N, C-alpha and C positions, 0 to 999 in steps of 0.2 A: 760634316753632315752625317746623320744617321741613316746611311743607305742600307736598304734591306730588300732582298728578293722576295717577290710575292707572286704566287702562282694562282691564276684565275682560269676558269673554264668559260670560254666564250662560244657563241653560236651565231655567227653573222659577220657583218662588217666590223673591222677592227676598232676604228675610233668610237663609233656609238656604243660598242660593247664595253670598251674601256671606261667610257663615261658612266655607264650604268653600274658596272661592278666596282669601280674605284671611287665612285661618288665625287668625280671631278668634272670640269667643263671641257668643251671641245678644244679650246685653246691649250689647256694643260695637257690633254691627251696627245695632241699634235706635238707638243714639246718633248714628251717622253720618247716619241718616235724619232724626232729631229736629233735628240741628244743620244740616240742609240742605247736607250734603256729598255727596249722591248725585245724579247727573244722568243723564238719559236724553234723548237727542236734544237736547241743549243746554238742557234745562229741568230745574229742580229736581224731584226725585222724592220725594213725600211719602207715598205710599201704601205702607205696610209689607207689605201683603197682595198687592202687584202680582205678576203672573206674566209674566215677560219671557223671550223667546227672541231675545236680541240683545245688543249690547255697551252696557255702562253705564260711566260714569266716576265714580269715588269719590275725593274729596279726602282723601288719607291724610296722615299725618305721621310723620316720623322725627325724634326729638329730635336737635338739634345742640348738644351740651353745649360750654360754654366752659371747663369745668374748675372751676366754682364749686361745690365740694362743701359739704354742710351742715356747719356748725360745731358743731352740737349735735343729738343724736338720741336719742329714746326710742321705745318701741313705738308710741305714738299720734301723735307729731308730730315734726317736725324744724324747725331754724332755719337759714336761709341768711343770709350777710353779702353783700348785693348791691352790686356796684360802681356808681358813678355812670355814666350813659350807657347802661344796660341797662334796657329796659322789663321790667316783671314778666310781662306776657303780650302776645300779639300783638293788633293792633287789627283785623286782617282775615285773610283766608286767604292773603295775599301771604307768600312766603318771608321769614322774619326770624329772628333769634336772640334769644331772650328768656330771663328767668329760668326760665320754665316749661319750657324745654328741659332745663335742669339738674335741675329737679324731677322730671320724668318719667323722665329718664335714670337718676338715682340712686335714686329712690324707687318708681318704677313708675307705671303709667297711672292708678291710683286716687288718687294723691296730688294735692293741689290747694292753692292759696293760701287762707289764712284771712283775709287782708287785703291791701291794696295800699299801695305808696309810689310817689311819682312817679319817672319815668325818671331824672331827674337827681339825685334824693336817693339817697344811699348808705345802707348799713346793714342792720339786721335785718328779716327777713321770716319770719313764722310760717306753716308749712305743715302741714295735716292729712294723715295718711298714708292715711286711709280717708274715704269719703263721710260717715260718721257723725261722725268726729272733726273734719272740716272744718266740718260744720254746727254742731257743739257749740262749736267755737272762735269761729266767726263770731258766734253767739249771745252768747258771753261778751264780744266786742268791743262788740255792740249794748248790752249790760247794763252796760258800763263796768267789767267785771271784769278787764280786761287793761290795764295801764298802760304807756305807751311814753314814753321820754325821748329827746330829740333835742339834738344839738349844732348850733349855728348860728353862723356868723361874720357879724355884722351891721355895717352902715355906721354910723359915729359912735360916741360914747362913751355907754354906758348904765351908770349908776352904782348904781342901786337896783333891787331886785326889784320887778316889776310883774305885776299880774294883768290881762290884757286880756279884758274881757267885752263882746264886740261881735258881734251877730247877723250871720250870713252868708247871702247869697242868690245864686243863680245867675241871671244876667241873660241871658235867652234872646234878647234883641233885640240884643245886642252882636255885632260882627263876629267877635270872638274868643270862641267859645262856651265854652271851657274856663274862662274867667276868671270869678271870683266877686267879689262886692261886699259891703262893709259896708252893711247896710240894716236899719232897724228892723222891717221886714216879714220878715226872714230868720229862720233857725233859730238857736237859741241856740248860742253858741260861746265857750268859755273857754279861755285858754292862760296858764299861769304862766311867766314869764320871769325867770331868775336870771342876773345877770352873773357871769362867772367871772374874766375878766382882759382888759385892753385890749391890743391888738396893733397898734401904729401908730395909724392913724386908725380902726381898727375895734375891735369888742368881741366876744369869744367868749362865748356865752351858752348856758345850759341851758334848753331849752324843754320844758314838760310840758303837753301838750294834755289837758284834762279832757273835751273832747268830740271827735268825729271827723269834722269837716266837711272837704270837699274844699279843698285849699290852705289849710287853717286857719292854720298857723303862718306861712306866707308872707304872706298878706294881713293878718294881725294885726300882724306886725312892720312891714310897710309902712305900716300905718294909724297907727303911733305915730312915724313918721319914721325908722325904723331898718330899712330893707329889707335882706334877705340879700344878701351879696356874691355876685355872679353871677346875680342874679335876672333872668331873661329875659322876664318878662311884666309884673309889677307895678312901675309907675314907669317903664316903658320906652315909647318912642314906639310907637303901635299899629301902624305899618307894619313896624317892626322885629320886634315881637312876633309879628305875623302871619307874617312871613317865616321867623322862628325855628321856629314851630309847623309850618310846611309843610316844614321841612327844607332850606330854601333859603338859610339864613344861613351864609356862609363862616366859617372860623375867624378870619380877619383882621377881618371885619365884626363878629363877636361881641366880639372883644377891643376894638374901637374903640367900639362902642355900649353894650356891657354890662360890659366891663372884666375878665371872667374866663371861663375855658373851661368852667366848670361851676357849678352851684348849690351853695353852701357850706352844705349841710344834710345832717346824718347821723343816722340812727336808731341811737342808741348803746346803749340798754338797754331791756329788756322784763321786766315782772314780772307774774306771775299764779299762781293756784293751780289745778291740773287733777287731778281724781281724787284729792284730798286730799294732793297733793304741791305744795309751794311751789317755784317756779322763779324765779330771777333770772339772766337771761342777758345777758351783755355782749358787745359787738362786739370781735372780736379785732383789727380794723383800728384804727390810731390816727388819727383824724380830724385831730387837732391836728398830729401829726408830719407826716402825709402831705399835708395840704391847706392848713392855715391859715398856714403859713409861706411859701407860694408867692408 
């Protein structure tokens, strides 16, 4: 999101003054305060009833679209086909371009993500156009009423369909905080893996996660000895993984230590029923054509 600090001189109650000077409504002004994007004398301002006759700073944003338009759209939701290398949303208020820029640009400020996929994972992302639709769709994900299918290019030859039933836990003590582990004390995690075809020393597979844990497909495939091609965290030296996560790994270093410029994982299809209508949405991008032959 294109976050930008904007200084305005107000004279009176905070919320009405923000509405007037920023050309927004009361609800939007309150969100700025709730999200700690309003500063007064270099300190976060949280009092919505504050009366100020001075200059304040508001962290506003202007979407910086990358031209990634929705590939499917109805009244309640839309679906985007996210490229690899683009995060779905910003990590902080620092200027950056994410899928959220395109979402807000094409669908308006009320639209928001119903789920997430990793920055390096390409493919389908479901977006609710209103807060109500966003909440409803998120609940459907929680209740496993939305099924996602992924294509992955994995190392080695996998010849038979396999169901990986291994619990996953986040290890808070690890240096790499984002990394998850297979652990009996973790949350239940199940992934169905179906081989499609061998490609040289690798295998193209269809992955169907029956649960929705962080990095589930990635850690499950690594756990059976078939890590995804281009995997920058699992099965990689911790120093290299840490350098990658900090954005300090050059393209040359990545190719040397990881072997590919991206994670070969693609959200290919999504199926669900919403308001009595059955949807089966496929990615328009050809993962096999554009990536697996590289």
